[in-house]
C-alpha positions in Angstrom: 15.0 -67.7 -28.1 12.6 -66.7 -25.3 15.4 -64.9 -23.5 16.3 -63.0 -26.6 12.7 -62.0 -27.1 12.4 -60.9 -23.5 15.6 -58.8 -23.8 14.5 -57.3 -27.1 11.1 -56.4 -25.6 12.8 -54.8 -22.5 15.1 -52.7 -24.7 12.1 -51.6 -26.8 10.2 -50.7 -23.7 13.1 -48.8 -22.1 13.8 -46.8 -25.2 10.1 -45.9 -25.7 9.6 -44.6 -22.2 9.2 -40.8 -21.9 12.4 -39.0 -20.9 11.7 -37.4 -17.5 11.8 -33.6 -17.4 14.6 -31.5 -15.9 13.4 -30.0 -12.7 14.5 -26.9 -10.7 15.6 -26.7 -7.1 16.0 -23.4 -5.2 19.6 -22.7 -4.2 19.0 -19.8 -1.9 17.0 -19.5 1.4 13.3 -18.9 1.0 13.4 -16.2 3.7 16.3 -13.9 4.7 16.4 -11.0 7.1 17.7 -7.7 5.8 20.9 -6.4 7.4 20.6 -4.7 10.8 18.4 -5.0 13.8 14.8 -3.8 13.6 14.8 -0.1 14.6 13.5 0.9 18.0 10.7 3.3 16.8 10.0 6.3 19.1 6.3 5.5 19.6 4.3 8.2 21.4 3.4 7.7 25.0 0.7 7.1 26.0 -0.7 7.2 22.5 -0.8 4.6 19.7 0.6 4.9 16.2 1.6 3.1 13.0 4.2 3.9 10.3 4.4 3.1 6.7 6.0 4.1 3.4 4.9 4.0 -0.2 6.2 0.9 -1.9 6.9 -1.0 1.2 3.5 -0.5 2.8 2.8 -0.8 6.5 6.1 -1.0 8.4 5.1 -1.4 12.1 2.4 -0.6 14.7 3.0 0.4 18.3 2.0 -2.0 21.1 -1.5 -1.8 22.6 -3.3 -0.8 19.5 -7.1 -0.4 19.8 -9.9 1.2 17.8 -10.6 4.8 18.7 -12.8 7.6 17.3 -11.0 9.0 14.2 -12.9 12.3 14.2 -12.3 14.3 11.0 -9.9 11.8 9.6 -13.0 10.1 8.4 -13.2 12.7 5.7 -10.2 11.1 3.9 -12.4 8.1 3.1 -15.3 10.4 2.1 -13.0 12.1 -0.4 -11.5 8.8 -1.6 -15.0 7.4 -2.3 -16.1 10.5 -4.2 -12.9 10.4 -6.3 -13.4 6.7 -7.0 -17.0 7.3 -8.1 -16.3 10.5 -10.0 -12.6 10.6 -10.8 -10.7 13.8 -11.5 -7.4 14.3 -13.2 -5.0 16.9 -12.0 -5.9 20.4 -13.1 -9.6 19.3 -13.5 -12.4 21.0 -11.6 -15.0 18.4 -12.4 -18.7 18.8 -12.5 -20.6 21.6 -10.6 -22.6 20.9 -7.5 -25.5 23.2 -6.7 -26.0 23.9 -3.0 -29.6 23.2 -1.9 -31.8 24.6 0.9 -31.2 21.3 2.7 -27.5 21.8 2.5 -27.9 25.3 4.0 -30.0 23.8 6.8 -27.3 21.2 7.6 -24.7 24.0 7.7 -26.8 26.1 10.1 -27.6 23.1 12.4 -23.9 22.0 12.6 -22.8 25.6 13.1 -25.2 25.9 16.0 -23.8 22.6 17.3 -20.3 24.2 17.2 -19.0 21.8 14.7 -16.4 22.5 12.1 -18.3 23.9 9.1 -17.8 25.8 5.8 -20.4 28.5 4.9 -22.6 27.7 2.0 -25.5 29.5 0.3 -28.6 28.1 -1.5 -27.9 28.2 -5.3 -24.1 28.4 -4.8 -22.1 26.5 -7.4 -19.2 24.4 -6.2 -17.1 22.3 -8.5 -16.2 18.8 -7.3 -12.7 20.0 -6.7 -13.8 23.0 -4.6 -16.1 20.8 -2.6 -13.2 18.4 -1.8 -11.1 21.4 -0.8 -13.9 22.6 1.5 -14.1 19.1 3.0 -10.4 18.6 3.6 -8.7 22.0 4.1 -11.0 23.8 6.6 -12.5 20.5 7.4 -16.2 21.3 6.8 -18.4 18.6 8.4 -21.4 19.9 6.4 -19.5 19.4 3.1 -19.3 15.6 3.8 -23.1 15.3 3.7 -23.3 17.6 0.7 -21.0 15.4 -1.2 -22.7 12.2 0.0 -26.1 13.3 -1.3 -24.5 14.5 -4.6 -22.6 11.3 -5.1 -24.8 8.5 -3.8 -28.3 10.2 -3.4 -28.2 10.1 0.4 -26.0 10.0 3.4 -26.9 6.5 4.5 -26.1 5.0 1.1 -22.8 6.9 0.9 -21.7 5.7 4.4 -22.4 2.2 3.1 -20.0 2.9 0.3 -17.4 4.1 2.8 -17.6 0.9 4.7 -17.5 -1.2 1.6 -14.3 0.7 0.5 -12.8 0.1 4.0 -13.5 -3.6 3.6 -11.9 -3.6 0.1 -8.8 -2.0 1.6 -8.7 -4.6 4.4 -9.3 -2.0 7.1 -10.5 -4.7 9.5 -11.0 -2.5 12.6 -12.5 0.5 10.8 -16.2 1.4 10.8 -17.9 4.6 9.5 -21.1 5.9 11.0 -21.0 9.3 9.2 -19.2 11.2 6.5 -17.4 13.7 8.7 -16.2 11.8 11.8 -18.4 13.8 14.1 -19.8 10.6 15.4 -17.9 8.7 18.1 -19.0 5.5 16.3 -16.7 6.3 13.3 -13.7 4.4 14.6 -10.4 3.1 13.4 -6.8 2.1 14.4 -3.4 3.5 13.5 -2.8 0.4 11.4 -5.9 0.9 9.3 -5.4 4.6 9.0 -1.9 4.1 7.7 -3.2 1.7 5.1 -5.8 4.4 4.2 -3.1 7.0 4.0 -1.2 4.9 1.5 -4.4 4.8 -0.6 -4.9 8.5 -0.2 -1.4 9.6 -1.3 -1.7 7.2 -4.3 -4.5 9.5 -5.6 -2.8 12.6 -7.0 -5.8 14.9 -6.7 -6.4 14.0 -3.0 -2.7 14.2 -2.3 -2.6 17.7 -3.9 -5.5 19.1 -2.0 -4.4 17.9 1.5 -1.0 19.6 0.9 -2.6 23.0 0.2 -2.3 25.6 3.1 -5.4 27.4 1.9 -8.1 27.7 -0.7 -10.7 30.2 -2.0 -14.3 29.2 -2.2 -17.3 31.0 -3.8 -19.1 32.0 -0.6 -16.8 31.1 2.3 -14.0 32.9 0.6 -10.4 32.3 1.8 -10.2 29.3 4.0 -7.1 27.8 5.8 -5.9 24.3 6.4 -6.6 23.1 10.0 -3.4 21.1 9.7 -1.1 23.5 11.5 1.9 21.2 11.0 2.0 21.6 7.2 5.5 22.3 6.0 7.0 21.5 9.4 9.4 18.5 9.4 8.4 17.8 5.8 4.7 17.3 6.5 2.5 17.5 3.4 -0.8 16.3 4.9 -3.0 14.4 5.4 -5.7 15.1 7.9 -6.3 16.1 11.5 -9.0 14.8 13.7 -9.9 16.1 17.2 -12.7 16.7 19.6 -11.9 19.1 22.5 -11.6 17.2 25.7 -11.9 13.8 24.0 -8.6 13.5 22.2 -6.8 14.1 18.9 -5.5 12.1 16.0 -3.4 12.8 12.9 -2.9 11.0 9.6 0.4 12.3 8.2 2.5 12.1 5.0 5.9 13.5 4.2 8.1 13.0 1.1 11.5 11.3 1.5 14.3 11.1 -1.1 16.3 7.9 -1.1 18.7 6.6 -3.7 17.6 9.1 -6.4 13.9 8.5 -6.0 11.1 9.9 -3.8 8.9 7.9 -1.6 6.3 9.1 0.9 6.4 8.3 4.6 2.8 7.9 6.0 1.3 7.0 9.3 -1.2 7.8 12.0 -1.1 8.9 15.7 -4.1 8.5 17.9 -4.9 8.5 21.6 -3.2 11.8 22.6 -5.0 14.8 24.1 -4.2 17.6 21.8 -3.3 18.3 18.2 0.0 19.8 19.3 0.9 16.4 20.9 0.0 14.4 17.8 1.9 16.9 15.6 5.0 16.5 17.7 4.7 12.7 17.7 4.2 12.6 14.0 7.3 14.7 13.3 9.4 12.4 15.4 8.2 9.4 13.5 8.8 11.1 10.2 12.4 12.1 11.2 13.1 8.6 12.5 11.8 7.0 9.3 14.0 9.3 7.2 17.0 7.7 8.8 15.8 4.1 8.6 14.1 3.8 5.2 16.5 2.8 2.5 16.6 1.9 -1.2 18.5 -1.4 -1.3 19.7 -3.7 -4.0 18.3 -7.0 -2.7 19.3 -9.1 -5.6 22.4 -8.7 -7.9 22.9 -9.7 -11.5 24.4 -13.1 -11.9 23.3 -14.7 -8.6 22.8 -18.4 -8.6 19.2 -18.6 -7.4 18.5 -22.2 -8.4 19.7 -25.3 -10.2 18.3 -27.4 -13.0 18.9 -31.0 -12.3 18.2 -34.1 -14.4 17.8 -37.7 -13.2 20.8 -38.7 -15.4 23.2 -36.3 -13.6 22.9 -33.2 -15.8 23.2 -29.8 -14.0 22.8 -26.1 -14.9 22.8 -23.2 -12.6 19.9 -20.7 -12.8 21.4 -17.2 -12.7 19.6 -13.9 -12.3 19.8 -11.8 -15.5 19.2 -8.5 -13.7 19.1 -6.9 -10.3 16.3 -5.6 -8.1 16.1 -2.6 -5.8 13.4 -2.3 -3.2 12.4 0.1 -0.4 13.7 -1.5 2.7 13.4 -1.3 6.5 16.2 -2.9 8.5 15.6 -6.4 10.0 12.5 -7.2 7.9 12.2 -10.5 6.1 12.7 -10.7 2.3 10.8 -13.7 0.8 12.3 -15.4 -2.2 10.7 -18.1 -4.3 11.8 -19.9 -7.5 9.2 -19.8 -10.2 10.7 -22.1 -12.8 8.8 -24.7 -14.7 10.2 -28.1 -15.5 12.0 -28.3 -18.8 12.5 -30.9 -21.5 16.0 -31.9 -22.5 18.1 -30.7 -24.2 18.4 -27.4 -22.3 20.5 -24.8 -24.0 23.0 -22.6 -22.2 21.7 -19.1 -21.7 18.1 -20.2 -22.1 15.4 -18.2 -20.2 14.2 -20.3 -17.3 11.5 -18.5 -15.3 11.9 -16.0 -12.5 13.0 -15.4 -9.0 10.0 -14.0 -7.2 10.7 -11.5 -4.4 8.4 -10.1 -1.8 9.2 -7.4 0.8 6.3 -5.8 2.6 3.8 -4.9 -0.1 6.5 -5.0 -2.8 6.5 -7.8 -5.3 9.0 -8.2 -8.1 10.2 -10.9 -10.4 13.8 -11.2 -11.7 14.3 -13.2 -14.9 16.6 -16.3 -14.7 18.7 -18.0 -17.4 20.8 -21.2 -17.5 24.6 -20.9 -17.2 25.2 -24.1 -19.2 23.3 -26.7 -21.2 21.9 -30.1 -20.2 22.2 -32.8 -22.9 19.6 -35.6 -23.3 20.3 -38.8 -21.5 22.6 -41.4 -23.1 21.2 -44.6 -24.5 23.0 -46.5 -21.8 21.2 -44.5 -19.1 17.9 -45.0 -20.8 18.4 -48.7 -21.0 19.5 -49.1 -17.4 17.1 -46.6 -15.7 15.0 -48.1 -13.0 12.6 -45.3 -12.0 
């Protein structure tokens, strides 16, 4: 009788135990290199540079990178901060800015110092859009301070906002000492400037202005873009930076059509002597990227990305229910991760089962998964004889 009672108790215990969940196992490698060797990018010599593309993000940086004065490229951050604080939509002029006596004094002082300036007159009315044009097209150093006072109440406070934005964008080797880049203490690297370029082209108003060859301002009249490479080799901006005898730099962008869609190649060249040199180096990088950047189907529909497995021997493949196309660069690593929660039996055939997460450069995408078959609950015999 005791044995019967023990056996009955064991049967009761086994049948009352919770059924363990069905768990997922990844069936594809977590990291895989895209086809082809990494391209041998024609970096400028002896300069330094970096290359990126919208979607993918930063592609690569040349050896020997170091922080250098960025000169007038600093104005890209000035414009970005203004547009973040006081956003404009395309075709909007925005609020008016009244030019003050102090603004005129700044203009005259910087003109006497032979800086790049845009003429202003006390009482002149500039719209926000026109002020940004004056800052970015003819590269008016004095307009940087004018915008800083208008936006933040003072130059020092505004420069603090520029550095805060640099930190938010993870520009680790970038520091701003002024709004225009006239200071040698406003420094950056090609890597950071490429990341800034990606942020700049993502703002449609900023991207529109830097692509304009000229503008007409209330007092200064017709002004021309100092970027002499506009329209050459597909260049649509973004900003030059130079100081005679001390070097030149260029933050560039150029549209690229791949697979029926348009992306933007961006980058920065620093550490060369003249603007002509950085323009030539940038065009070479743009042309090279045009041959290497691709739109690739990195996951096809119906791929077995994982498996549901039960402790009692049940199995169901986890198949992708769609495909994914990403902007690619040969030889880079595609990261793949199964994001599938444990499931309770029974599992139905064709049931949604989480996602396959993909990451390539800055691109992240999730492809839904579904089971290719069902998993039945465990049999009574398995439940009675299970040990774990």
